[in-house]
Every structure is written in C-alpha cells, then in structure tokens.
PDB file with one MODEL, atoms N, CA, C and O in Angstrom:
MODEL        1
ATOM      1  N   MET A   1      18.704  33.884 -24.287  1.00  0.00           N
ATOM      2  CA  MET A   1      19.512  34.440 -23.230  1.00  0.00           C
ATOM      3  C   MET A   1      19.152  33.807 -21.881  1.00  0.00           C
ATOM      4  O   MET A   1      20.026  33.490 -21.074  1.00  0.00           O
ATOM      5  N   ALA A   2      17.848  33.631 -21.657  1.00  0.00           N
ATOM      6  CA  ALA A   2      17.396  33.038 -20.397  1.00  0.00           C
ATOM      7  C   ALA A   2      17.808  31.570 -20.319  1.00  0.00           C
ATOM      8  O   ALA A   2      18.131  31.069 -19.242  1.00  0.00           O
ATOM      9  N   ALA A   3      17.795  30.888 -21.452  1.00  0.00           N
ATOM     10  CA  ALA A   3      18.186  29.478 -21.470  1.00  0.00           C
ATOM     11  C   ALA A   3      19.656  29.321 -21.111  1.00  0.00           C
ATOM     12  O   ALA A   3      20.035  28.373 -20.423  1.00  0.00           O
ATOM     13  N   LYS A   4      20.487  30.254 -21.581  1.00  0.00           N
ATOM     14  CA  LYS A   4      21.910  30.212 -21.251  1.00  0.00           C
ATOM     15  C   LYS A   4      22.116  30.387 -19.746  1.00  0.00           C
ATOM     16  O   LYS A   4      22.933  29.701 -19.131  1.00  0.00           O
ATOM     17  N   ARG A   5      21.368  31.308 -19.180  1.00  0.00           N
ATOM     18  CA  ARG A   5      21.491  31.578 -17.744  1.00  0.00           C
ATOM     19  C   ARG A   5      21.038  30.362 -16.933  1.00  0.00           C
ATOM     20  O   ARG A   5      21.672  29.997 -15.943  1.00  0.00           O
ATOM     21  N   ILE A   6      19.941  29.743 -17.358  1.00  0.00           N
ATOM     22  CA  ILE A   6      19.441  28.559 -16.657  1.00  0.00           C
ATOM     23  C   ILE A   6      20.453  27.424 -16.759  1.00  0.00           C
ATOM     24  O   ILE A   6      20.704  26.727 -15.775  1.00  0.00           O
ATOM     25  N   ASN A   7      21.037  27.232 -17.944  1.00  0.00           N
ATOM     26  CA  ASN A   7      22.058  26.196 -18.111  1.00  0.00           C
ATOM     27  C   ASN A   7      23.258  26.464 -17.213  1.00  0.00           C
ATOM     28  O   ASN A   7      23.810  25.538 -16.620  1.00  0.00           O
ATOM     29  N   SER A   8      23.659  27.719 -17.113  1.00  0.00           N
ATOM     30  CA  SER A   8      24.788  28.072 -16.252  1.00  0.00           C
ATOM     31  C   SER A   8      24.465  27.793 -14.793  1.00  0.00           C
ATOM     32  O   SER A   8      25.307  27.280 -14.056  1.00  0.00           O
ATOM     33  N   LEU A   9      23.259  28.126 -14.375  1.00  0.00           N
ATOM     34  CA  LEU A   9      22.859  27.882 -12.990  1.00  0.00           C
ATOM     35  C   LEU A   9      22.760  26.392 -12.689  1.00  0.00           C
ATOM     36  O   LEU A   9      23.139  25.945 -11.607  1.00  0.00           O
ATOM     37  N   ILE A  10      22.253  25.629 -13.644  1.00  0.00           N
ATOM     38  CA  ILE A  10      22.183  24.173 -13.463  1.00  0.00           C
ATOM     39  C   ILE A  10      23.589  23.596 -13.349  1.00  0.00           C
ATOM     40  O   ILE A  10      23.858  22.760 -12.487  1.00  0.00           O
ATOM     41  N   PHE A  11      24.478  24.046 -14.221  1.00  0.00           N
ATOM     42  CA  PHE A  11      25.862  23.573 -14.168  1.00  0.00           C
ATOM     43  C   PHE A  11      26.494  23.919 -12.821  1.00  0.00           C
ATOM     44  O   PHE A  11      27.145  23.074 -12.208  1.00  0.00           O
ATOM     45  N   LEU A  12      26.308  25.145 -12.363  1.00  0.00           N
ATOM     46  CA  LEU A  12      26.863  25.569 -11.078  1.00  0.00           C
ATOM     47  C   LEU A  12      26.284  24.739  -9.944  1.00  0.00           C
ATOM     48  O   LEU A  12      27.020  24.302  -9.059  1.00  0.00           O
ATOM     49  N   PHE A  13      24.983  24.517  -9.959  1.00  0.00           N
ATOM     50  CA  PHE A  13      24.337  23.713  -8.930  1.00  0.00           C
ATOM     51  C   PHE A  13      24.894  22.293  -8.911  1.00  0.00           C
ATOM     52  O   PHE A  13      25.210  21.767  -7.844  1.00  0.00           O
ATOM     53  N   LEU A  14      25.017  21.671 -10.072  1.00  0.00           N
ATOM     54  CA  LEU A  14      25.545  20.304 -10.143  1.00  0.00           C
ATOM     55  C   LEU A  14      27.002  20.248  -9.703  1.00  0.00           C
ATOM     56  O   LEU A  14      27.421  19.301  -9.037  1.00  0.00           O
ATOM     57  N   PHE A  15      27.766  21.262 -10.076  1.00  0.00           N
ATOM     58  CA  PHE A  15      29.163  21.304  -9.659  1.00  0.00           C
ATOM     59  C   PHE A  15      29.265  21.402  -8.140  1.00  0.00           C
ATOM     60  O   PHE A  15      30.026  20.659  -7.521  1.00  0.00           O
ATOM     61  N   LEU A  16      28.509  22.305  -7.543  1.00  0.00           N
ATOM     62  CA  LEU A  16      28.542  22.457  -6.089  1.00  0.00           C
ATOM     63  C   LEU A  16      28.034  21.205  -5.389  1.00  0.00           C
ATOM     64  O   LEU A  16      28.576  20.807  -4.358  1.00  0.00           O
ATOM     65  N   LEU A  17      27.010  20.590  -5.936  1.00  0.00           N
ATOM     66  CA  LEU A  17      26.475  19.363  -5.361  1.00  0.00           C
ATOM     67  C   LEU A  17      27.522  18.247  -5.392  1.00  0.00           C
ATOM     68  O   LEU A  17      27.692  17.532  -4.404  1.00  0.00           O
ATOM     69  N   SER A  18      28.216  18.097  -6.506  1.00  0.00           N
ATOM     70  CA  SER A  18      29.252  17.063  -6.593  1.00  0.00           C
ATOM     71  C   SER A  18      30.426  17.391  -5.680  1.00  0.00           C
ATOM     72  O   SER A  18      31.025  16.489  -5.094  1.00  0.00           O
ATOM     73  N   PHE A  19      30.755  18.656  -5.555  1.00  0.00           N
ATOM     74  CA  PHE A  19      31.837  19.074  -4.664  1.00  0.00           C
ATOM     75  C   PHE A  19      31.493  18.735  -3.217  1.00  0.00           C
ATOM     76  O   PHE A  19      32.339  18.232  -2.477  1.00  0.00           O
ATOM     77  N   ILE A  20      30.264  19.007  -2.818  1.00  0.00           N
ATOM     78  CA  ILE A  20      29.820  18.690  -1.456  1.00  0.00           C
ATOM     79  C   ILE A  20      29.832  17.181  -1.240  1.00  0.00           C
ATOM     80  O   ILE A  20      30.218  16.716  -0.167  1.00  0.00           O
ATOM     81  N   ALA A  21      29.418  16.417  -2.233  1.00  0.00           N
ATOM     82  CA  ALA A  21      29.409  14.957  -2.114  1.00  0.00           C
ATOM     83  C   ALA A  21      30.820  14.418  -1.911  1.00  0.00           C
ATOM     84  O   ALA A  21      31.019  13.488  -1.129  1.00  0.00           O
ATOM     85  N   VAL A  22      31.783  14.979  -2.591  1.00  0.00           N
ATOM     86  CA  VAL A  22      33.173  14.538  -2.438  1.00  0.00           C
ATOM     87  C   VAL A  22      33.676  14.862  -1.040  1.00  0.00           C
ATOM     88  O   VAL A  22      34.326  14.026  -0.412  1.00  0.00           O
ATOM     89  N   ILE A  23      33.391  16.042  -0.549  1.00  0.00           N
ATOM     90  CA  ILE A  23      33.855  16.437   0.784  1.00  0.00           C
ATOM     91  C   ILE A  23      33.222  15.554   1.857  1.00  0.00           C
ATOM     92  O   ILE A  23      33.912  15.101   2.771  1.00  0.00           O
ATOM     93  N   VAL A  24      31.936  15.309   1.756  1.00  0.00           N
ATOM     94  CA  VAL A  24      31.245  14.493   2.752  1.00  0.00           C
ATOM     95  C   VAL A  24      31.772  13.061   2.733  1.00  0.00           C
ATOM     96  O   VAL A  24      31.961  12.464   3.792  1.00  0.00           O
ATOM     97  N   SER A  25      32.008  12.507   1.562  1.00  0.00           N
ATOM     98  CA  SER A  25      32.488  11.130   1.478  1.00  0.00           C
ATOM     99  C   SER A  25      33.953  11.011   1.866  1.00  0.00           C
ATOM    100  O   SER A  25      34.427   9.900   2.104  1.00  0.00           O
ATOM    101  N   ALA A  26      34.677  12.103   1.937  1.00  0.00           N
ATOM    102  CA  ALA A  26      36.097  12.066   2.281  1.00  0.00           C
ATOM    103  C   ALA A  26      36.335  12.121   3.787  1.00  0.00           C
ATOM    104  O   ALA A  26      37.483  12.081   4.230  1.00  0.00           O
ATOM    105  N   GLU A  27      35.277  12.211   4.572  1.00  0.00           N
ATOM    106  CA  GLU A  27      35.435  12.231   6.023  1.00  0.00           C
ATOM    107  C   GLU A  27      36.108  10.931   6.466  1.00  0.00           C
ATOM    108  O   GLU A  27      35.670   9.849   6.077  1.00  0.00           O
ATOM    109  N   PRO A  28      37.168  11.024   7.277  1.00  0.00           N
ATOM    110  CA  PRO A  28      37.844   9.799   7.708  1.00  0.00           C
ATOM    111  C   PRO A  28      36.971   8.997   8.671  1.00  0.00           C
ATOM    112  O   PRO A  28      36.262   9.553   9.510  1.00  0.00           O
ATOM    113  N   GLY A  29      37.044   7.696   8.526  1.00  0.00           N
ATOM    114  CA  GLY A  29      36.314   6.818   9.432  1.00  0.00           C
ATOM    115  C   GLY A  29      37.104   6.612  10.709  1.00  0.00           C
ATOM    116  O   GLY A  29      38.232   7.093  10.821  1.00  0.00           O
ATOM    117  N   PRO A  30      36.533   5.906  11.673  1.00  0.00           N
ATOM    118  CA  PRO A  30      37.221   5.696  12.952  1.00  0.00           C
ATOM    119  C   PRO A  30      38.528   4.927  12.809  1.00  0.00           C
ATOM    120  O   PRO A  30      39.477   5.179  13.551  1.00  0.00           O
ATOM    121  N   VAL A  31      38.587   3.994  11.866  1.00  0.00           N
ATOM    122  CA  VAL A  31      39.822   3.224  11.678  1.00  0.00           C
ATOM    123  C   VAL A  31      40.924   4.136  11.155  1.00  0.00           C
ATOM    124  O   VAL A  31      42.050   4.101  11.650  1.00  0.00           O
ATOM    125  N   GLU A  32      40.600   4.951  10.155  1.00  0.00           N
ATOM    126  CA  GLU A  32      41.589   5.873   9.609  1.00  0.00           C
ATOM    127  C   GLU A  32      42.021   6.881  10.659  1.00  0.00           C
ATOM    128  O   GLU A  32      43.198   7.235  10.734  1.00  0.00           O
ATOM    129  N   ASP A  33      41.082   7.346  11.468  1.00  0.00           N
ATOM    130  CA  ASP A  33      41.395   8.324  12.496  1.00  0.00           C
ATOM    131  C   ASP A  33      42.370   7.735  13.511  1.00  0.00           C
ATOM    132  O   ASP A  33      43.322   8.404  13.913  1.00  0.00           O
ATOM    133  N   ALA A  34      42.144   6.494  13.928  1.00  0.00           N
ATOM    134  CA  ALA A  34      43.053   5.839  14.875  1.00  0.00           C
ATOM    135  C   ALA A  34      44.437   5.676  14.255  1.00  0.00           C
ATOM    136  O   ALA A  34      45.449   5.867  14.930  1.00  0.00           O
ATOM    137  N   TYR A  35      44.481   5.327  12.984  1.00  0.00           N
ATOM    138  CA  TYR A  35      45.760   5.167  12.289  1.00  0.00           C
ATOM    139  C   TYR A  35      46.551   6.470  12.304  1.00  0.00           C
ATOM    140  O   TYR A  35      47.740   6.479  12.623  1.00  0.00           O
ATOM    141  N   TRP A  36      45.881   7.572  11.956  1.00  0.00           N
ATOM    142  CA  TRP A  36      46.583   8.853  11.890  1.00  0.00           C
ATOM    143  C   TRP A  36      46.943   9.374  13.274  1.00  0.00           C
ATOM    144  O   TRP A  36      47.952  10.063  13.426  1.00  0.00           O
ATOM    145  N   LYS A  37      46.140   9.060  14.285  1.00  0.00           N
ATOM    146  CA  LYS A  37      46.487   9.446  15.664  1.00  0.00           C
ATOM    147  C   LYS A  37      47.764   8.728  16.090  1.00  0.00           C
ATOM    148  O   LYS A  37      48.628   9.327  16.731  1.00  0.00           O
ATOM    149  N   LYS A  38      47.887   7.439  15.735  1.00  0.00           N
ATOM    150  CA  LYS A  38      49.102   6.690  16.074  1.00  0.00           C
ATOM    151  C   LYS A  38      50.298   7.257  15.321  1.00  0.00           C
ATOM    152  O   LYS A  38      51.379   7.405  15.891  1.00  0.00           O
ATOM    153  N   ARG A  39      50.110   7.575  14.041  1.00  0.00           N
ATOM    154  CA  ARG A  39      51.204   8.170  13.263  1.00  0.00           C
ATOM    155  C   ARG A  39      51.648   9.496  13.874  1.00  0.00           C
ATOM    156  O   ARG A  39      52.840   9.799  13.922  1.00  0.00           O
ATOM    157  N   GLU A  40      50.675  10.284  14.341  1.00  0.00           N
ATOM    158  CA  GLU A  40      50.997  11.564  14.967  1.00  0.00           C
ATOM    159  C   GLU A  40      51.809  11.341  16.239  1.00  0.00           C
ATOM    160  O   GLU A  40      52.811  12.022  16.459  1.00  0.00           O
ATOM    161  N   ALA A  41      51.389  10.398  17.076  1.00  0.00           N
ATOM    162  CA  ALA A  41      52.109  10.109  18.319  1.00  0.00           C
ATOM    163  C   ALA A  41      53.522   9.616  18.017  1.00  0.00           C
ATOM    164  O   ALA A  41      54.476  10.025  18.679  1.00  0.00           O
ATOM    165  N   ASP A  42      53.659   8.741  17.022  1.00  0.00           N
ATOM    166  CA  ASP A  42      54.988   8.250  16.639  1.00  0.00           C
ATOM    167  C   ASP A  42      55.875   9.393  16.156  1.00  0.00           C
ATOM    168  O   ASP A  42      57.051   9.466  16.515  1.00  0.00           O
ATOM    169  N   ALA A  43      55.318  10.277  15.349  1.00  0.00           N
ATOM    170  CA  ALA A  43      56.093  11.414  14.836  1.00  0.00           C
ATOM    171  C   ALA A  43      56.509  12.345  15.968  1.00  0.00           C
ATOM    172  O   ALA A  43      57.626  12.860  15.969  1.00  0.00           O
ATOM    173  N   GLN A  44      55.627  12.561  16.921  1.00  0.00           N
ATOM    174  CA  GLN A  44      55.969  13.407  18.071  1.00  0.00           C
ATOM    175  C   GLN A  44      57.117  12.785  18.868  1.00  0.00           C
ATOM    176  O   GLN A  44      58.028  13.492  19.300  1.00  0.00           O
ATOM    177  N   ASN A  45      57.077  11.467  19.062  1.00  0.00           N
ATOM    178  CA  ASN A  45      58.154  10.787  19.794  1.00  0.00           C
ATOM    179  C   ASN A  45      59.483  10.912  19.061  1.00  0.00           C
ATOM    180  O   ASN A  45      60.509  11.199  19.678  1.00  0.00           O
ATOM    181  N   VAL A  46      59.469  10.700  17.758  1.00  0.00           N
ATOM    182  CA  VAL A  46      60.700  10.818  16.971  1.00  0.00           C
ATOM    183  C   VAL A  46      61.236  12.244  17.043  1.00  0.00           C
ATOM    184  O   VAL A  46      62.441  12.451  17.187  1.00  0.00           O
ATOM    185  N   ALA A  47      60.349  13.218  16.943  1.00  0.00           N
ATOM    186  CA  ALA A  47      60.773  14.620  17.005  1.00  0.00           C
ATOM    187  C   ALA A  47      61.377  14.944  18.364  1.00  0.00           C
ATOM    188  O   ALA A  47      62.398  15.626  18.442  1.00  0.00           O
ATOM    189  N   GLN A  48      60.758  14.463  19.429  1.00  0.00           N
ATOM    190  CA  GLN A  48      61.283  14.734  20.770  1.00  0.00           C
ATOM    191  C   GLN A  48      62.647  14.075  20.971  1.00  0.00           C
ATOM    192  O   GLN A  48      63.526  14.662  21.603  1.00  0.00           O
ATOM    193  N   GLN A  49      62.833  12.875  20.446  1.00  0.00           N
ATOM    194  CA  GLN A  49      64.112  12.181  20.585  1.00  0.00           C
ATOM    195  C   GLN A  49      65.196  12.817  19.721  1.00  0.00           C
ATOM    196  O   GLN A  49      66.384  12.667  20.006  1.00  0.00           O
ATOM    197  N   SER A  50      64.799  13.519  18.681  1.00  0.00           N
ATOM    198  CA  SER A  50      65.758  14.125  17.761  1.00  0.00           C
ATOM    199  C   SER A  50      66.274  15.473  18.239  1.00  0.00           C
ATOM    200  O   SER A  50      67.274  15.971  17.721  1.00  0.00           O
ATOM    201  N   VAL A  51      65.616  16.060  19.205  1.00  0.00           N
ATOM    202  CA  VAL A  51      66.000  17.393  19.665  1.00  0.00           C
ATOM    203  C   VAL A  51      67.306  17.317  20.436  1.00  0.00           C
ATOM    204  O   VAL A  51      67.457  16.506  21.350  1.00  0.00           O
ATOM    205  N   ASN A  52      68.246  18.168  20.058  1.00  0.00           N
ATOM    206  CA  ASN A  52      69.503  18.288  20.791  1.00  0.00           C
ATOM    207  C   ASN A  52      69.411  19.558  21.630  1.00  0.00           C
ATOM    208  O   ASN A  52      69.220  20.645  21.085  1.00  0.00           O
ATOM    209  N   PRO A  53      69.545  19.432  22.959  1.00  0.00           N
ATOM    210  CA  PRO A  53      69.404  20.608  23.813  1.00  0.00           C
ATOM    211  C   PRO A  53      70.572  21.585  23.685  1.00  0.00           C
ATOM    212  O   PRO A  53      70.538  22.666  24.272  1.00  0.00           O
ATOM    213  N   HIS A  54      71.598  21.217  22.929  1.00  0.00           N
ATOM    214  CA  HIS A  54      72.777  22.071  22.762  1.00  0.00           C
ATOM    215  C   HIS A  54      72.957  22.400  21.279  1.00  0.00           C
ATOM    216  O   HIS A  54      73.684  21.696  20.578  1.00  0.00           O
ATOM    217  N   PRO A  55      72.311  23.452  20.795  1.00  0.00           N
ATOM    218  CA  PRO A  55      72.381  23.773  19.366  1.00  0.00           C
ATOM    219  C   PRO A  55      73.791  24.129  18.906  1.00  0.00           C
ATOM    220  O   PRO A  55      74.112  23.991  17.725  1.00  0.00           O
ATOM    221  N   GLU A  56      74.631  24.585  19.825  1.00  0.00           N
ATOM    222  CA  GLU A  56      76.012  24.902  19.444  1.00  0.00           C
ATOM    223  C   GLU A  56      76.740  23.646  18.982  1.00  0.00           C
ATOM    224  O   GLU A  56      77.538  23.699  18.046  1.00  0.00           O
ATOM    225  N   GLN A  57      76.469  22.513  19.634  1.00  0.00           N
ATOM    226  CA  GLN A  57      77.098  21.254  19.233  1.00  0.00           C
ATOM    227  C   GLN A  57      76.646  20.846  17.829  1.00  0.00           C
ATOM    228  O   GLN A  57      77.441  20.357  17.027  1.00  0.00           O
ATOM    229  N   VAL A  58      75.387  21.049  17.553  1.00  0.00           N
ATOM    230  CA  VAL A  58      74.861  20.702  16.230  1.00  0.00           C
ATOM    231  C   VAL A  58      75.561  21.536  15.166  1.00  0.00           C
ATOM    232  O   VAL A  58      75.977  21.011  14.133  1.00  0.00           O
ATOM    233  N   THR A  59      75.692  22.841  15.420  1.00  0.00           N
ATOM    234  CA  THR A  59      76.350  23.733  14.465  1.00  0.00           C
ATOM    235  C   THR A  59      77.809  23.354  14.289  1.00  0.00           C
ATOM    236  O   THR A  59      78.316  23.327  13.167  1.00  0.00           O
ATOM    237  N   GLU A  60      78.483  23.063  15.387  1.00  0.00           N
ATOM    238  CA  GLU A  60      79.900  22.690  15.319  1.00  0.00           C
ATOM    239  C   GLU A  60      80.082  21.393  14.533  1.00  0.00           C
ATOM    240  O   GLU A  60      80.996  21.285  13.716  1.00  0.00           O
ATOM    241  N   GLU A  61      79.221  20.416  14.776  1.00  0.00           N
ATOM    242  CA  GLU A  61      79.312  19.144  14.054  1.00  0.00           C
ATOM    243  C   GLU A  61      79.052  19.343  12.561  1.00  0.00           C
ATOM    244  O   GLU A  61      79.744  18.762  11.725  1.00  0.00           O
ATOM    245  N   LEU A  62      78.056  20.161  12.229  1.00  0.00           N
ATOM    246  CA  LEU A  62      77.762  20.447  10.827  1.00  0.00           C
ATOM    247  C   LEU A  62      78.950  21.122  10.157  1.00  0.00           C
ATOM    248  O   LEU A  62      79.343  20.736   9.056  1.00  0.00           O
ATOM    249  N   ASN A  63      79.524  22.124  10.812  1.00  0.00           N
ATOM    250  CA  ASN A  63      80.674  22.827  10.241  1.00  0.00           C
ATOM    251  C   ASN A  63      81.862  21.888  10.046  1.00  0.00           C
ATOM    252  O   ASN A  63      82.564  21.975   9.038  1.00  0.00           O
ATOM    253  N   THR A  64      82.086  20.998  11.000  1.00  0.00           N
ATOM    254  CA  THR A  64      83.184  20.033  10.884  1.00  0.00           C
ATOM    255  C   THR A  64      82.952  19.102   9.696  1.00  0.00           C
ATOM    256  O   THR A  64      83.864  18.863   8.904  1.00  0.00           O
ATOM    257  N   ASN A  65      81.742  18.584   9.573  1.00  0.00           N
ATOM    258  CA  ASN A  65      81.435  17.665   8.466  1.00  0.00           C
ATOM    259  C   ASN A  65      81.548  18.355   7.108  1.00  0.00           C
ATOM    260  O   ASN A  65      82.067  17.774   6.155  1.00  0.00           O
ATOM    261  N   VAL A  66      81.065  19.587   7.020  1.00  0.00           N
ATOM    262  CA  VAL A  66      81.169  20.326   5.759  1.00  0.00           C
ATOM    263  C   VAL A  66      82.630  20.602   5.438  1.00  0.00           C
ATOM    264  O   VAL A  66      83.049  20.470   4.288  1.00  0.00           O
ATOM    265  N   GLY A  67      83.407  20.985   6.445  1.00  0.00           N
ATOM    266  CA  GLY A  67      84.832  21.236   6.232  1.00  0.00           C
ATOM    267  C   GLY A  67      85.551  19.997   5.727  1.00  0.00           C
ATOM    268  O   GLY A  67      86.384  20.086   4.826  1.00  0.00           O
ATOM    269  N   GLN A  68      85.235  18.841   6.302  1.00  0.00           N
ATOM    270  CA  GLN A  68      85.850  17.590   5.856  1.00  0.00           C
ATOM    271  C   GLN A  68      85.439  17.265   4.422  1.00  0.00           C
ATOM    272  O   GLN A  68      86.268  16.833   3.621  1.00  0.00           O
ATOM    273  N   LEU A  69      84.197  17.465   4.105  1.00  0.00           N
ATOM    274  CA  LEU A  69      83.710  17.187   2.758  1.00  0.00           C
ATOM    275  C   LEU A  69      84.382  18.092   1.735  1.00  0.00           C
ATOM    276  O   LEU A  69      84.782  17.634   0.665  1.00  0.00           O
ATOM    277  N   VAL A  70      84.506  19.371   2.059  1.00  0.00           N
ATOM    278  CA  VAL A  70      85.149  20.313   1.140  1.00  0.00           C
ATOM    279  C   VAL A  70      86.618  19.946   0.962  1.00  0.00           C
ATOM    280  O   VAL A  70      87.140  20.009  -0.151  1.00  0.00           O
ATOM    281  N   SER A  71      87.288  19.564   2.046  1.00  0.00           N
ATOM    282  CA  SER A  71      88.698  19.165   1.954  1.00  0.00           C
ATOM    283  C   SER A  71      88.859  17.940   1.062  1.00  0.00           C
ATOM    284  O   SER A  71      89.783  17.875   0.252  1.00  0.00           O
ATOM    285  N   GLU A  72      87.960  16.970   1.212  1.00  0.00           N
ATOM    286  CA  GLU A  72      88.022  15.769   0.379  1.00  0.00           C
ATOM    287  C   GLU A  72      87.773  16.106  -1.088  1.00  0.00           C
ATOM    288  O   GLU A  72      88.426  15.550  -1.971  1.00  0.00           O
ATOM    289  N   GLN A  73      86.839  17.007  -1.353  1.00  0.00           N
ATOM    290  CA  GLN A  73      86.546  17.405  -2.726  1.00  0.00           C
ATOM    291  C   GLN A  73      87.744  18.124  -3.344  1.00  0.00           C
ATOM    292  O   GLN A  73      88.043  17.931  -4.522  1.00  0.00           O
ATOM    293  N   ASP A  74      88.431  18.955  -2.553  1.00  0.00           N
ATOM    294  CA  ASP A  74      89.601  19.674  -3.057  1.00  0.00           C
ATOM    295  C   ASP A  74      90.729  18.712  -3.410  1.00  0.00           C
ATOM    296  O   ASP A  74      91.462  18.946  -4.371  1.00  0.00           O
ATOM    297  N   LYS A  75      90.877  17.629  -2.643  1.00  0.00           N
ATOM    298  CA  LYS A  75      91.944  16.657  -2.902  1.00  0.00           C
ATOM    299  C   LYS A  75      91.711  15.918  -4.219  1.00  0.00           C
ATOM    300  O   LYS A  75      92.664  15.543  -4.903  1.00  0.00           O
ATOM    301  N   HIS A  76      90.447  15.711  -4.569  1.00  0.00           N
ATOM    302  CA  HIS A  76      90.125  14.953  -5.779  1.00  0.00           C
ATOM    303  C   HIS A  76      90.210  15.800  -7.039  1.00  0.00           C
ATOM    304  O   HIS A  76      90.227  15.250  -8.140  1.00  0.00           O
ATOM    305  N   HIS A  77      90.264  17.118  -6.912  1.00  0.00           N
ATOM    306  CA  HIS A  77      90.312  17.979  -8.104  1.00  0.00           C
ATOM    307  C   HIS A  77      91.659  18.555  -8.303  1.00  0.00           C
ATOM    308  O   HIS A  77      91.876  19.301  -9.257  1.00  0.00           O
TER     309      HIS A  77
ENDMDL
END
C-alpha cells in the first residue's frame, strides 16, 4: 500500500516538474515579443480604420445587400 502511494507521489512530482519545465521554456523571447507587439499595433490600426461612425448606414447597407441576395435567389428558383 505504501509503495503504491510513493509511486503515485513520484508520478505527480514528475508530472508537475515537466509541466513547470514546459511553461518556463514557453516564455517568449525578445524577438517574438517584438513580433507580437507589431502584430498588435497593426491589428489596432486595421480595427480603427474599419470603424464606421454611423452604425445606421452599416445596418442599411447590410439590409440592402441581403434584400438583393434574397431577390436574386427567388428569381433562380
């Protein structure tokens, strides 16, 4: 019974040790960090340029496009 418990504790210890090793080795280096910072800045710029200050226009355009698509689908059936 004691041997089973010791084996379980050893297994748990090794599992936690390997888990910690993976986390520590997964830390991004300075090159990766700079890459992701640039990607973040690029994404922020794209998001800011994509914002339409008039949401009513967006809704109206969507409704118009959907209406046209439905009309075209009805003509083909």
